[in-house]
N, C-alpha and C positions, 0 to 999 in steps of 0.2 A: 571426462578423463578418465581412462584406464575401464571404459567400459559403465561408467558411473552417470546418470543422467544428469543432466543439470535442473535443477530445478527452477521454476519462472516463478518470483515472487510479484503478487501483484502490490498495487501501490501502497495498500493500509499495511501490507507485512514487511515492504520495504521501509515504511518509517518508522513500526515499531524494530526493526533492527537497527536501525542508525541510532535511536532513542538509547538502546540496548548497550551499544558499543561506546557511544559515549559517557553512558554512565561507568561503562569498564575504564574509560580512559582517565575519565576524573579520577575513581578509585586509583586507580595506576600510579597515577599522579602525585595522590597524597601519600599514597606510601613508600613511593621511590622520594619524594623530599623531607621523610619522617626518618628513615634509615641511614640517608645518604648525610643528614642534619648533625646523628647520632654518631654517625662516622665520626664526622668533621671534630664532634666534639669528645668524642672516644665516650660515649653515654653507652655504659655495658649494662643492661638488667634484662630480669628474663623477659618483662614486657618488651622491650626492643629486639629480645631473640621472634618471639611472636609475632610481630609486624615487621620482621625478617623474614619467616617461615610465611606467611600472605604474598608477601612481595615474592618470593622463590617459588611458589605455586603459579604467580602469574607468568612469571617468566624465568625459567631456572638457568638461562644463559646470562645471566646478570652476575658476572666474576666478582664486581666490587662488593656486594650483597653477602658471597659466600666468604668472600675475607673478612666483610666485619662479623661475621655470626663466629668464623674460627676466632676472633678477636675476641668476642666476648664471651665465647666459651672458655677460652683459655683463661679471661679474666676473672671466671664465676667459678673456674675449674671447684676449690674449694666447698663452694653451695652445691654442686650437683652431686647426684648419687648414679648407683647402677643403674636406676631404671629411666635415667636422662637420657646416658650413653646409648643406651635400647633404643631408646624413643626416636633418639636422634638417626642411627642407623636404618630404621622403620621409617625415617623420614627420605632417607636416601633412597631405600627402596622403591616406595610410591613413587617418587619421581622417576626413577628408571624403568618403573613401568609403562608409564608414557613417554621419555624421553631417554631411551638407550643408548644414546650416540651424541651426550651432551658431555664434554669432557670432564664440567665444572663439578657434576655430582659423583661424577669415579671418583676424581681426585677430593673431592669433601669427605666421601665416604672411607677413602684408604687413609686418609687424616686421622676419622676417627677411631678405625681401628686401630692404629698405631698410636693413637692415645688413651684408649680404653683402659681403665682400670686393671692393672693388674696382665693385662695382653695373654688372656688364655690362650691357648691350641685351640679350644673348641666353639670358641668364635671362627679361629681361620678357617678352621674344617667347616663349616657352615658357609663359611663366603665360597667352597668350595662348589656344595652343593647349589647353592644360589646361582653359581656362573656357570654350573652343568644347565641348570632350567635354563637360563637366560641365551644359551647356545642351542638349547633344543628349539627355542623359539626363533630365533635368527642364527643359524648356524655359521652365515660369515660375518656377524659383526665382529667387528677387530678391536674395537672397544671390548670387548668383553677378551677377547683370545690374551692382548694385552695384561687385564688386568686377570687373571687366569696365569700367567707366568706369574706374575709379583704375589700373586696368593701362594702357588705351588711352592715359590723360594722361600717365601716366609714361613711356610711350614715345615721345608726341609731345615729350615737353620735354627728352627725350635725343638723339632724332635731327630734332629741328626740322621735320619733315614731317607735316603735317593726316593722320588717319587719320577726317577726319569722314566721306567719300564712301564710304570700307569698310563703317563703321558704319552709313550709312546704309542702304547696300545689304543689311546684315546684316538689319537690321529687318524691313527687306521680305520676305526669306529668311523670317524665325521666323514673322513674320505669314499670310504663306502657308499655311506648314505648320500653322499653329493659329491663326486669327482671336482667341483669345481671349486672347490672351497681352497680357495690360495691360502688363509692364514693359516689353514690345517697345516696344508704343505709346506709352508715357511716353519712353520712350526715344528715339524719333522726337520726341517733342515737345520734347526736349531739343535736340536737334542744331540741326534746321531754323532756328532763330533763331540760332546761331555761322554757320552755311552763310551764311543771308542777309548777316549782317556782315561777314561775310570777303569776299564775294563769290565764294563756290564754286561758285552754281549762277548759270550764263552768262544764262540767259535764264529769271526769276524769276515775270515772268506767266505764261510757259507753265508753269512749272511747278506754280505754284498752281491752271493748270487741269488737271492731270493727278492731282495731290494731290485734287481736288475729285473728279475721275472716281474714284480709287481710294478713297478714303471713300463714295462712291455705291455701288460694288462691294461692297464692305464688308457694307454697312449690308443689302442685298438677299443678302449669304451668309448672316448669321446676322441677326435684329433683334434677339433675345431675347441679345446677347452687350452688357455693361454697358462693356464698353473701346472700340467704337465708336462710341457716343454720347459719352463722358467727352470723347473725343479730337475730338467734331466739337467741343462747347463749348468746347475750347481754339484748337481753329483759325479760327475764327470770331470772334475776341476777340484772336488772336494780331497781336502789333507788327509782325512781321515779314510779314505778311499785308495787314495794312490800311495799311503804306506805302509798298505795292508797287501795291495796284489804287487806281484810281476808284473815286469815290463812287459811279457808275454799275452800274463793274464788280462791287462790291460786293454791291450792292443784287440784282443779278442772278443773284450767287453766294448769296444767301441764297433767292431764291426758288425756283433749282433743286434745292438740297437741299431745302426744305419741299415741293415738287413730289413729288421721290423718297419723301418721309418719308409724305405724304398718299397715294400709291399703296400703301406696305408696309403702312400700316394700313389702305388697304381690302382689301386681299388677309386679312390677319389676319382682319377681321368674316367677309369670306365663306367663310373656310378653319376659324375656332374658331366665331365668333359674337362674339367679343370683340374688344375694340380695345388694341391693344400700349401697355402703358403707360410703353414709353420712346417711342415713337415720341410719345404724347400731349406729354409732357413738354418735350419738344427741339421741338416746333409751339410749346408756350407760350412758351418759352426764344428763337428765334426770332423770334418774334409781338413779341416785347415789346423787340428791338431795333429791329425793322425801324420799328416806331411810335414807340416812346419816342426813341429815337436817331437815326434818322434822317426820322423824321416822313413815313413812308409813307402815303398814302392807301389804305386794303385796309379791305376788312368783316373786322370785328374776330370771329376765333374763339375769344379765348383763353380767353370765360367758358365756352363750350362747352365746350372741351378741358379744362378743370379739373372740370365737371360729369363729364365722362365717366370723370376719374382719380378722383372720390369716387364713383363707382358701380364702378367694376375695382379700385382700390385702397383698398378703406372701413377699412384698420388707420390711411391717414393723410387721413381724409374734411375733417378739422377744419382741415388744414393747408391743405388744398386751396380748402377754404370761405374762410380766413382770406385768402387770394391774390385768392379772385375778388373780395371784398368791400373790401380794400386796391387 
């Protein structure tokens, strides 16, 4: 799979592998029994924590074991040193290196930070550095993005300093590196309303113009990427945009976006003989706003767009037909 040659095992190697697997299963069942018995009987000791560690190294998705671990730590709290908490956080770091998309590891790490004695700012700043590193390795890991939002929110609460501009710049860097980074686009869409509301953008109209140009460049960079089109749908209906631009400026914004999309679609037709499905969908969406919400007098093209969608996206042709009739 994915270019990796399949290794053919001899009968002798296959037998040895089965023997090793049996041994692992025996160890796993023994560890499971010991931890679950301790959980049931509420036996909270350092030894049981060590047993739980061994079990989680084999199966980090065993949520009941993470729950037991937190109960044990809470029970032993008075006996635990700062070094223990650092080791516990390091334990989740090692787990995340191998299993960066397991919810329970992220949850336990966050719990450790919230319970960390004194909850110093430095620990949360270190978390931001860690998540930067994780997103460098996997820029589209939504677990890392979600955790990043939690960390920045906590830092803002502790320092009373807004990180919105820093985070917006970060999304720009991540999108410029990979335009298909849906999580970065989504993060951007959550930041802008806050920044507008807090007056963190000095010239809001100018910013909207620049953002429109940024979107247009993204469209021309990769018209097949869904992330850009979803962001456009958000942008043209975002309250933070609608409250700033005048009615005439809004009409011009929509038309300029449409002109760019039509150009992209024409290029696609010349290149491949087909029309870009996403271009057609967004053209329908923008025309609906223009005609039904703004009363713009224009030559309607929506029926033609829907007919083309039915032709080039036959799996959804009945939906396009329904929309056309409606």
